[in-house]
C-alpha positions in Angstrom: 71.2 132.7 128.2 74.3 134.9 127.7 78.0 133.8 127.9 78.4 135.2 131.4 75.3 133.3 132.6 76.5 130.1 131.0 79.8 130.4 132.7 78.2 131.0 136.1 75.8 128.1 135.6 78.6 125.7 134.7 80.9 126.8 137.6 78.1 126.7 140.2 76.7 123.5 138.8 73.2 124.9 138.5 71.8 124.3 135.1 73.9 123.2 132.1 74.9 119.6 131.6 77.6 117.5 133.2 79.9 118.1 130.2 80.2 121.8 130.7 80.6 121.4 134.5 83.3 118.9 134.0 85.0 121.1 131.5 84.9 124.1 133.9 86.2 122.0 136.7 89.1 120.4 134.7 92.2 122.6 134.2 92.6 123.8 130.7 96.1 123.3 129.3 97.5 124.8 126.1 97.5 121.5 124.3 94.0 120.4 125.5 91.0 121.0 123.3 87.4 120.7 124.4 86.1 117.3 123.4 82.8 118.7 121.9 84.4 121.0 119.4 86.0 119.7 116.2 89.5 121.1 115.4 89.6 124.3 113.4 92.2 123.0 110.9 92.4 119.4 109.7 95.4 118.4 107.6 94.4 116.4 104.6 96.8 114.7 102.2 97.1 116.3 98.8 95.1 114.6 96.1 97.7 115.4 93.4 101.4 116.1 93.5 102.6 119.7 93.3 103.5 120.9 89.8 107.2 121.1 89.0 108.7 124.6 89.3 109.1 125.4 85.6 105.5 124.3 84.8 104.1 126.2 87.8 105.8 129.5 86.7 104.5 129.0 83.1 101.0 128.4 84.5 101.1 131.5 86.7 102.4 133.5 83.7 99.5 132.1 81.6 96.9 132.9 84.2 98.1 136.5 84.4 98.1 136.9 80.6 94.6 135.5 80.3 93.3 137.8 83.1 94.8 140.9 81.5 93.4 139.8 78.1 89.9 139.5 79.6 90.1 142.9 81.3 91.2 144.5 78.0 88.4 142.8 76.1 85.9 144.1 78.7 87.3 147.6 78.6 87.2 147.5 74.8 83.6 146.3 74.8 82.5 149.0 77.3 84.4 151.7 75.4 82.7 150.6 72.2 79.3 150.8 73.9 80.1 154.3 75.1 81.3 155.4 71.7 84.7 156.4 73.1 87.7 157.0 70.9 89.5 154.6 73.1 87.5 151.6 71.8 89.6 151.1 68.6 93.0 151.0 70.3 91.6 148.7 73.0 90.2 146.3 70.4 93.6 146.2 68.7 95.4 145.6 71.9 92.9 142.9 72.9 93.6 141.1 69.7 97.3 141.2 70.3 96.8 140.2 73.9 94.7 137.3 72.9 97.6 136.0 70.7 100.0 136.4 73.6 97.6 134.7 76.0 97.3 131.8 73.6 101.1 131.5 73.4 101.2 131.5 77.2 98.7 128.6 77.5 100.7 126.7 74.9 103.8 127.4 76.8 102.4 125.7 79.8 101.6 122.6 77.8 105.0 122.5 76.1 106.9 123.1 79.3 104.9 120.3 81.0 105.6 117.9 78.2 109.3 118.7 78.1 109.6 118.3 81.9 107.9 114.9 81.7 110.1 113.8 79.0 113.3 114.9 80.6 112.5 113.5 84.1 110.9 110.2 82.9 107.5 110.7 84.4 105.7 109.4 81.2 105.0 105.7 81.7 105.0 104.8 78.1 107.5 102.4 76.5 108.4 105.2 73.9 109.4 107.6 76.6 112.9 109.1 75.8 113.9 109.1 79.5 113.0 105.5 79.9 115.0 104.5 76.8 118.0 106.4 78.1 117.8 104.6 81.4 117.6 101.3 79.7 120.7 102.1 77.6 122.6 103.2 80.8 121.5 100.0 82.6 122.7 97.9 79.7 126.1 99.6 79.6 126.5 99.1 83.3 125.6 95.5 83.1 128.1 95.0 80.2 130.8 96.7 82.3 130.2 94.4 85.2 130.3 91.3 83.0 133.7 92.4 81.5 135.0 93.3 85.0 134.0 89.9 86.3 135.7 88.2 83.4 139.0 89.9 84.1 138.8 89.0 87.8 138.3 85.3 86.9 141.2 85.3 84.6 143.5 86.7 87.3 142.2 84.2 89.9 143.0 81.3 87.7 146.5 82.4 87.5 146.5 83.0 83.8 145.4 79.5 82.9 143.6 80.8 79.9 146.6 82.5 78.4 148.8 81.0 75.7 152.1 82.1 77.0 153.4 83.0 80.5 155.9 85.6 79.5 
């Protein structure tokens, strides 16, 4: 049964089930979707958070460097199999490219660690950011205590002072 035949059968009511007849009889709006079909796009929550911008740029750079290195190594290998004069320069450039790609991957790791340390994501007691927050909190608390003490002395009318001059 083709599409046109199905359409005729559902409109006339001959053949087909009640669902297709009801669907054909009901007005189709822009926001209505047929009940039998699942939606094309289902929004799912992300499993992990998005990487911070500096880490993401370092990761993209590392992926590009590794891809170029792999292409160079493959070209060097194929040129060596073919006995081409290009194989020696390609091997040298592949070695240099491997060193650069290793640096790129290490750069991702270092950038990630630095970002975590600066923004206090690491949940260890030895985290530098956490220690700085504790020191700031302690200083604020101390400032509040001294401010309260000054307000109390003023309220008492200087009762704690030795002279009223």
